[in-house]
N, C-alpha and C positions, 0 to 999 in steps of 0.2 A: 303371799308365799315368797315373793322375791325379797320383801323386807325382812322376813324371818331368816331367809338364807343369808342375807347380808349381815344381820345382827348377830347370828350365832357363829360359833367357832366351827367353821366348816370341817376342819381337820378332825376335831374331837368327835363330831357327829359321825363322820365317816368311820372313824376308828371304832366307835361303839357298835355301829351297825355291822361292821365287818367282823367284830368278835362274835356278835350274836349269830351272824350267818355261819361262822366257822363251827361254832358249837352245834348248830342245827345240822350242818352237813355231816359232822362227825357222828352225830347220833343217828342220822339217817343211814349213813354208810355202814354202820356197824351191823345192821341186820338186813342189809339190802342185797339183792341179787344183781346179776350183770345188767339186766334191763333197767333196773333202777339207776344203776351207775350211768348208763347212757342218757337216760332222761334227765338225770341230775346235771350232766355236762351240758346238755342242751339248754337247760334252765339257766345255767351260769352264763352261757353265751348270750342268752336273751337279756339277762340282767346287765351284762357289760354293755350291750348295745343301747339299752335303756339309759344307762348312766352316761354314755357318750352323748346321747341325744340331749340329756338334761344339761350337760356341760356346755354344749353348743348353744342351747337356748339361754343359758346363764350368761355366757360371754357376750352374746348379742344384746341381751338386755342391759348389760353393764355399759356397753358401747353407746347404746341409745341414751342411757341415763347420763353418761358423761357429756354427750353432745347437747342433751337438753339442758344441762346445767352450765353450758358455755355459750351465752348469747352473742359475745363479741365476734366469735368465728362465724356465726350465722349472718351477722351484720356485714362482715367482710365479704361473705359469699354473695349477699344481696348487692353490696356495693360493687363487687366485681361484675355482677350481672348488669348493673346500671352502667358501669364504664363500658362494658361490651356493647350495651345498647347505644351509648353516646358515640362510641367509636364507629359503630355500624352506621349510626345516623350521620356522623360527620363524613364518613366514607361515601355515603349515599349523596350528601350535598355536594361533595367535591366532584363526584362522578357526574352529577347533574350539571354543575358549573362547567366542567370540562366538555360535556356534551353540548352545552349552550355555546361555548367558545368555538368549538368545531363547526357547529351549525352556522355561527356568525361568519367564520372564515369562508365556509362554503358559499354562503349568500354573497359575500363580497367578491369572491372569485367568479361566481356566476354573473354578478352585475358587471364586473370588468370585462368578462368575455362578451356579454351582450353589447356593452358600449363599443368594444373593439369591432365587433361584427357590424354595428351600426355605422361606425366611422369608415370601415372598409367599403360598406355598401354605398355610402355617400360619395367616397372617392371614386368608386367604379362608375357611379352615375355621372360625376363631373367629367371623368375621362371620356365616357361615352358621349356626353353632351359636347365636349370639346372636339372629339373626333368627328361627330356629325357636323359641327360648325365648320371645321376645316374642310371636310368633304364638300359641304355646300359652297364654301368660298372657292375651292378648287374647281368645282363644276361651273360656278358663276364666272370665274376667270377664264376657263376653257371656252365657255360660251361667248364671252366677250372677245377672246382672241379669234375664235372662229368668225365672229361677226366682223371684226376688224379686217381679218384676212380676206373675207368675202368682199368687203367694201374696197379694200386695196386692189383686189383683182378687177373689180368693176371699174375702178378709176383708171387702172392700167389699160383696160380694154378701151375705155373712153379716150384716153390720151392717144392710144394707138390709132383709133379711128380718126382723131383730129390731126394726127401727124401725117397721115397718108398723103394728103394733098399739099404738104409744105413744099414751097418752091425754094430749093437750096441755092440762093443767089450766089453764095461764095464760090460755088463750083463753076459758074459760068465763065467762059474765057480761059479757064485752066484745064478743063476736061472736055473733050469733044462732046457735042450734043448727043451723039449716038450712045456713048457710054453713060452720059448723064441720065438718059431715059431709063436705063436699066436699074438706076438707083432711086426710082420714084418712091418705092416703099422702103422705109428704114427697117432693117432687120433688128432682132433682139440683140444680136452681137454688137451692132453699132451703138445701140442705146447703152449697152454695158460699157462700151469704150468711153462714151461721154461721161459716165459715172466715174470710170477709172481715172480719167484725166482730171476731173474735179477733185477726187481723192488725192491724187498725186500733188495737185496744186496746194492742197491744204497741208501737205507734209513738207513744203519748202522751208518753212520756219524751223522745223526739226532738223532738216538737212543743214541749214546755215548754222544752227547752234552747234551741231556736231563738227562742222568744219572749223568753227571758232575754237573748239576744244582740241583740234588737231587729230581728229579721228580719220582713218584712212578711207579712201573712196569705196572700197569693197565692203567694209563694215557698214558704212552709211547706206550703200545699196541694199545690203542684207536687211538692215533695219526698215528701210522704206518698203521693201518687198513684203516684209512681215506685217507692217502696219497697213499696207494697201490690200492685204488679204488676197494677193495674187491677181488683182484686177489690172495691174500694169505688169508687162513682161520685163525681163531683165534688161533688154536693150533700151526700152523706153525710160527705165529708171536711171541707167547709166548715162543716157543722153541728157536727161534733165539735170543730173548732178554736174556733168561737164559744162552745160550751159550756164549754171549758176557760178561755177568756179571761174569760167572764162570771163563772165561779166565782172566779177570781183577783181580779177587780174587786170582788166582794162581800167577799172576805177583806180587801182593802185599805180598804174602806169602814168596817170595824170593826163591822159589823152582827152578826157572830157573837159578838163580845165583849159585846154588849148582851143576849144571851139569858139567861134566868133559870137554865137548866140548863147554862150554858157550862162550869162547872167539871166537870160529869160527862161532857162531850162531848170527842171528840178535838180537839186543837188544829189550826190551819190548816196548819202545816208538816207534821205527820203525815199529814193528809188529802191534801196535794199530793204527798208522797213516795209514798204508796200509789197515788195516781192515776197518777203517772208510771210505775209498774210495772204498770199495767193493772187496778188494783183500786179502783173508785170508791166502795166501801162507806162509807168514813169521810166522804168529801165528801157523799155522799147523806144520811148521818146528820145532818150539820150543816144541809144544806138543808131536810131534813124538819122539824127542830125550828124553823128559821127560818120556814117556811111555816105551821106549826101556831100558833105564837105570834102571828104577824101576822093570821091568820084570826080567832083569838080576839079580838084587839085591834080588828079591823074590826067584828066582830059586836057588840062592846060599845060601839062609837061611836054616838052619837046623830046625827052629821052624815052625811047621805047622800053628800055630796061627798067627805068624808074617807074614808068607807067604800069608795067606788068607787076612790079613789086607792090605797088599801091593796090592794084586790083586783087592780088593774092591776099593782102591784109584785109581789104574790105570783104572779100569772099568769106574769110574767117568770121568777121563781124556779122555777116548775113546768116551764117550757120548758128551763131549764138542767138541772133534775133529770132530765127525760126524755132529754136529749141524752147525759148521762153514764150513766144506767141502761141506755140502749139498747145500750151496749157488750156487756153480757152478760145483760140481762133485758128482753126486749121487752114482756113483760106489764106490768112496772112502768113502762116508758116509756109504754105506751098509757094507763095510768091517769093518769100525770102530765100528758100532753097533753090528755086529756079534762078534767082538773081546771083546766088553764089556760084552756080554752075556756069552762068553766062559770063561771069567775071573770070572764072578759072575752071575750064572744062575738065581738068583732071582732079578736081576736089572730091576725093573718095568719100569723105564725111558727108558732103552735100548730096552726092548720089544716093548714099545709104538712107539718109533721112528723107530725101524726096521719094524714094521707094516706099518708105513707111507711110507717108501721108497719102500717096496714091492708093496704097492697099487699104487704108482706113476709109478712103472714099469709094471703095469697091471698084477701083479701076485696076483690075488684076493684070491686064496686058501691059499697061504703062508701068505698073509696079515691077513686073518681071523685067521690062526693058531697063529700068533704073538699077535693079539689083545686078543685072548682067554687066552693066557699065562699072559697077563696083568691082566685080571680079576682073574686068578688063584693065582698070587703072590701079588696082590695089597692089601694094607691096606686101608680100607674104609675111615679112618679119615686122612690119610697122603697123599695118592696118588689120591686125588680127580680129579685133572686135567687129569691124565693118564686114569683113569676110564671113565671120560666123553668122552675123545677122542676115546677110544676103543668102547664104546657104540655107538657113532655116526657112526663109520665106520662098525661096526658089523651089525647095523640096515640096512645099505645099502646091505650088503652081504645076510642077512636073507630075505630081501624084494625080492632080485633077485631070491632066492630059493623058493619063494612063501609063506614064513612064515611072512605074513604081520602083524599079531597081535603082535608077539614078537618084530618085527622090529619097530613097532610104539611105543611100550613101551620103548625100548632102545633109540630111537630117542628123545622122549619127555624128558627122563631123561637127555640126553646130552644137549638138547636145554635149559632146565631149568638152567643148570649150566652156560652155556655161556651167557645166558640172564642176570644172576645175576652179571656177571663180568662187563657188560656194554661196552664191547669192540666195539660192533657195533653201539653204540650210536653216533649220529652226534655231532661234536664239535660246540660250540656256536661261535658267532662272535668274542668275546674277545680272546678266545682260539686260533682261527685261526690267529688273528693278532699277537699273541705272537709267534706262530709257524713260521709265515712268517719272523718275526724279527730274530728268532733263525737261520732259514735257510739262511737268507741273510748275517749273520755274521759268519756262520759256518766255512768257509774256513779261514777267518782271525784269528779266535780264536781257531782253531783246536789244535794247539800245546799247547796252554795254557790249553785247556780242557783235553788233554791227560796227561799233567803234573799234573793237579788236580786229575784225576782219579787214578794216580799212587801214590797218597798221598803227592805230592809236592816234592818228591825226584827224582833226575835225575838218570836214570840207563843207560844213553847213554855212550857207550865206544868209546875211540879214536881208 
């Protein structure tokens, strides 16, 4: 049917059919009633609808036919489908590759995190192990220190037991037996004093080095007070510095060179070298011979005035002798100060230092007597240091006797003087650094220092 419709002239066919239909309608309407007219109209509408349906079917078949006769378009559609499939496949592969890369990165990040955690854990273990070792070392060190401290205490007790029965021969003949009996047991304070004297003797080299550099006495005293850690009081430090300075001044005066036995005695440089190392024996040998020859000369003089002048000079030598010997022999120092007073009864320095050695020997009544003589003979404008020292120790004696008011007055007077000197003031950082430099170079420069102290002239004998 489709082929016939396609092959025939569609317009002609429709035209013929339409003419036939018109004639039939005219004939029918010529003798028809109103009902027939209505039915005819309905039939016409049905026919039109039928024709419209036929046209639709016809057009659809034409389109299908055209498509069926165009294979290239079908191929393109198929190809398009294949491309879409390839594109989809490629997209799927890319998505999978991307997912693999992301998974790989995640695995690497996880591995790095685990490695970091492992390293941190090892570091914590090392720190903990180190901390435990440090604590063990600290505990071990504390245990060793406690053991050493216990051993030291036991040794100190043993030494104390052994010292109780010591017969202090150097005090016999100088201190009455009644007072000597009271000193049978050596107190801890006396033992501390022995240590302080030794420490002060070890600092003589530093004092001489500072003297060679032109440092003033108070700064030297402040330095020795700091280095001795308060084991020696201000008066003892000043006394030692005065003794060293006075011995050097005697060396410079050439008086030792005038001695008859000078050739048999140690020379001044040797004496100073040993003194710098805490050994005053050579210096004392020179002073002893100087005192002996001058006493013999004074006794041989017919002039009382000249004799008293020589005695006054020898009394000063005896004070110097006592200051140096007090470093390690308090008995010899006591004899020297007593000789100085015997030669010159108004020697305030000798009375002050004699009071010191009596006090160190625990002879408080003799010490008070010596300090009282200081106040009796002293000049208030010249002997300020000796007066302050006497006031300080007399205040302790008065306080022990119950006279606290007078004791406080004397103590405050002495304290005011020593505070004005500033010996107890702490050294600043720069001063400490300078002292450390001086001490580190002291041994190497000791001979040069002594040569400088002696005025640059060599007194060494072959």
